C-alpha positions in Angstrom: 246.2 -55.3 146.1 249.4 -55.3 144.0 248.3 -53.3 141.0 248.5 -49.8 142.5 250.1 -50.4 145.9 252.5 -53.2 146.5 252.4 -53.3 150.3 251.6 -55.7 153.0 251.0 -54.8 156.6 252.8 -56.9 159.3 250.2 -58.2 161.8 252.9 -58.1 164.6 254.4 -54.6 164.3 251.8 -53.1 161.9 254.5 -51.6 159.7 254.3 -51.5 156.0 256.2 -54.1 154.0 256.9 -53.4 150.4 257.9 -56.4 148.3 261.1 -56.1 146.2 261.1 -57.3 142.7 263.9 -58.3 140.3 264.4 -57.4 136.7 260.9 -58.6 135.5 258.9 -56.6 138.0 255.5 -56.9 136.3 255.6 -60.7 136.0 256.9 -61.2 139.6 254.2 -58.8 140.9 251.5 -60.6 139.0 252.8 -64.0 140.3 252.9 -62.8 143.9 249.3 -61.5 143.6 248.1 -64.8 142.0 249.8 -67.0 144.6 248.6 -64.9 147.5 245.0 -65.3 146.3 245.3 -69.0 145.7 247.6 -70.4 148.3 249.0 -67.6 150.5 252.6 -66.4 150.7 255.1 -66.7 153.5 256.3 -63.2 154.4 259.3 -62.3 156.6 258.9 -58.8 158.2 262.2 -56.9 157.8 261.3 -54.7 160.8 260.4 -57.2 163.6 261.4 -60.5 161.8 257.9 -61.9 162.4 257.0 -64.6 159.8 253.4 -64.9 158.7 251.3 -66.3 155.9 249.7 -63.6 153.7 246.6 -64.6 151.9 244.3 -62.4 149.9 240.6 -63.3 150.2 238.5 -62.6 147.1 235.2 -60.9 147.7 232.3 -63.2 147.8 230.1 -63.0 144.7 226.5 -62.4 145.6 224.0 -64.8 143.9 221.2 -63.0 142.1 
């Protein structure tokens, strides 16, 4: 999700939200990706002010 394209889609207005990072962009980007996979992240939409939890679900590993 965050490696090539750092964007989240708001479920309320369906507009693209691009997270803004500080000085250490790579570390903050990796931290956001890790947290969104483990716990989810609270996201405030700057367009419609909707607040939602963003969680990345990992693909299920198929047992062989």
